[in-house]
N, C-alpha and C positions, 0 to 999 in steps of 0.2 A: 351961046353959053346957057342962055335961059332955057333953050330947048333941051340942051344937055341936062341942065338941072332938072327940067321936067322929066327928061328921060330918066335921069338918075332918080328924080322923084318917083317917076313911074316904076323906074327900075327898082328904086328903094321900095316903092309900094309893092313892086313885084317881089322884091326880096323880103319885104316886110310881110308879104302874104303868108309865107310860111310861118313868120312870127305870129301873124294874126291867127294862123291856124293852130299854132301851139297853144295860145290862150284858148282858141276854139277847141284845141285838143284838150286844154284844161277844161274848157266848157264841155268839150266832148267828155272829158273826164267827169266834169260835173254832170254833163248829160249821161256819161257812163255811170256816174254815181247815181244819177236819176234813173238811168237805165238799170243801174245796179239796184236802185229802188224798184224800178219796173222789173229788173232782173231779179229783184228780191222776190217778186211773185213767181217770175220764171225760175229764178234761182231758188225759189222756195223749195222746189223739189229737191234741189241739190243743197239748199241751205241747211245750216245746222239746225235751224228751227224746224225745217221740213224733215231734216235728218232726225231731229228729235221726234217730229211727227211720225217719220218712217220708223224710227226706233220705237216710238210709242206704238205704232202699228205692229212692229215686230214683237214688242213687249206684250201688246194686247194679244197677238197671235200666240206668243209664248204662254201668256197667262191663260188664254183659251185652251191651248194645248195642255198646259200644266193643270188646268182645271179638269180636263178630261182624264188625265193620269190618275189623280186621287179618286175620281169617280170609278175608274176601272178597278183601282186597288180596293175601293170600298165594296164594289160588287164581288171581286174575288174573295175579299175577307168574309163577306156574308155567305158566299158559297162554301168557303172553308169551314165556317162555323156550323153551317147546316150539315156538312159532311161529318164533322166531328160529333155533332149531336146525334146524327143517325147511327154512327159507329158506337156511340155510348149506349144508345137504346138497344142496338143489336147485342152488345156485350152484356147488358143487363138482362135481356131476354134469354141469352144463352146461359147466363149464370142461374137464372130462375129455372130454366129447363133442367140444368144439372142438379139444382137443389131438389126439384120435384122427383127426378130420377133416383137421387140418393134416398129420399123419403120412401119412394115406392120400393126400392131395393131393401131398405131397412125393414119395412113392413113385411116384405116377403120372407126375409130371414127370420124375423120374429115369429111369423106364422109357421114357418117350417120347424123352428125350434119347439114352439108350442105343440105343433102336431106330433113331433117326435116324442116330446115328453108325455103328451096325452097317450100316444100309442104305446109307449113303454109302460105307463101307469095302468092303462087298460089291460095290457098283456099280463102284467104282474097281478093286477086285481083279479083277472080271470083265474090265474093259477092259485092265488091265495084263497080264492073262493072255493077251490076244490078241497075236498076233505083232506086233512093232514093225517096221512097214514105213516106211522113211525116204523122204520125197519127195526128188527129185533135188536140190533146192536147199537141203536141210538140211545145210549144211556149216559152220555156225557153231558157236560154243561151246555145249555142251549141245544140239547138233543144232538150233540155231535156223536159221530160213530167212533166207538172206542176199539182200539186194536192194541193188544199186549196184555200182560199180566196185571190183574187188578191190584196186586200187591207191590207193583213197581214204585220205587220211591220218588220218581220225578215224572211229572205230567207235562207233556209237550202238546201245545195247541197248534194245529196246522190249518191255516186257511188257504185253500187252494181252488183253482179252476182248471179243469182238464184241458181247456183251450188256451191257457196262459203259457206263453213261451218261457217266461221267467220261472214259472213253476216246473216246467220240463227241464230247464237248465239246472235248477236246484236238485231235482230228482236224479239227474245224470251225475252231477258232481258230488253231492252229499248223501244221496239216497243210500249207497252201500253202507256208509257209517251209521246212518239212522237205523237201517235194518239190523246191523250187528248189535247195536245197543238195545234194540227192541228184543232181539233173540236172547240177549244176555239177561234180560229182565231188569235192566237199569232204567228203562223208560216205558211208559205207556203213552200212546198217542190218541188225542181227541181230534178226529178229523172233522173239519167244517168245510164241506164241499160246496163252493159257491158257483153261481151260474150267470154272471153278469156280462159275459162276452157273447151272448146271443143264443139262438135256439140250439146250436150244436152243444154248447155248454150245458144247457138244460137237459137235453136228451142224455148226455153222458152222466150227469149228476143223478138223474132218475135211474139209469142202469146201475150206477154204483150203489145206490140205496137198495135196489133189488138184489144186488150181489151181497150186500151187508146182511140182508134179511136171511140169506142162505149161508152165512158164515164164510163168504169168499170175497169179502171186500178187498183185502190186501192183494189177493191174486189179480183181480180185475184192475185195481188201482195201478199196479205196475205195468200191466199190459196196455192200458189206455195211454199211459205216458210214452210207452215204447212205440205206439202207433199214432201219436198225436198229429192230426192234420193241421194245415195252416189255418189261421183265423179266417172266419167268414167265407169259407170255400164250400160250405154245405157238407162238411165232413161229419163223422159220427152219426150216420143215418141209422135208422132202427135196424135195418138188415146188417149193417156193419157191426153194431153193438151186440147183436145176437151172435154173429160169427166170432167176434172177439171174446164174448162171454163163453162160448164153447171151448176156447183155448184155456180159459180159466176154470174149466170144469162145470160151467153153468149151462146145463143142457135141459133143465126142467121146463115144463110148460109154464110153470108159475113165473119163472124169470122172463120167458118170451112174452107172456101176456103183460107183465109189468112194463116191459120195454115198449110194446106196441100200444098199450093203453095209457101210458103215463101215470101209472098207479101212484107214484111218489112225487108227482109234480107239486102238489100242495106242500109236501114236506120240504122239497127243494126251495120253494119260494119262502118258506118260513126260515130256513137256514140263512138265506140272503138278508131277510129282515132282521134277524137276531144279530148277525154279524155287523150290520150297519148300526144297530143300537149299541153294540159293543165298541164302536169307534173304528172298526176296520174299514179302511178306504182303498185297499188294493191287495193283490196277491203276488207272490206268496207273503203271508204274514205268519211269523213263527214266534211263539212265546214259550219260554222254559220256566215252568212254575210261575207263570204270570208276567215274566219279564221279557219284553220284546227284543229279539235279536236283530242285528243289522250289520252290514258291511262284512268284515272278515269273520264275524261270529257265525256266518252262514256257510263258511268253508268247512270241510271235514274236521280239521283241527280245532277251528273256532267253535263248532257245534259241540264237539266232545268236551272241550274245556268248559263250556257253559253248563253242560250236564253235570260234569264233575263238581263244579262250583255250587250247583244246586243240591247235590246229593248230601 
């Protein structure tokens, strides 16, 4: 029995061994806890603290990565600012070039205008410097050429330019009425032949003055309008004016010489000057006994009515 007891004791010891191992397992657990403490080092890699450390590493990496992000953005921002500054400088330079070009263009225009004015002034000065030879019929106010009966009750002042299209239109439309009233002795006309439309005008005005000197102004006047060339086309050459003069009965050498030599150029320049002083700014300008006509008054009926009102 005792041996059995021993055996049971042994066997109990044997059975208790697992029990003992359980505490040992507990110890093991404790050891595991210790191990866990040791494992804490080992587990430190997996441990939350290590995870924290890992996380910290990740965060550090993130921070490092994040730090490089702003650096890149800062670099990009600096490049963008430099690009914008360069664009602003280029725009300012372009604007300055445009400003300079405008200044240069303005100076050129002013120079051309001044040159034109000087050229015109020099040309007029040359003509005004010529002796003023008055044609025989230049007995009107400001040396206008008088056509018609001296006793006519109404004086009509006509400011014309043989190159003026509007003058030609007036001559075509109202000319017949004017001639009728002239022939009836109701009006006399004081012609002021201007020449501001270029050399063609000046040559024609000189020829008209030469015709007036021979008593054929009216005839050449009508023929010149009937053969008016376009402005600034080189018309009314000296040869043309001599040929047209022949149609008006002007075949004398005196007329030809006057046309070729510009005998009345000084007179023509004086007529322009006197008209300007009188306030005439364009052609045709028509006055009936000093009152300027306009609009429908320049039609045949309007002109006749104005003459009747002045009679």
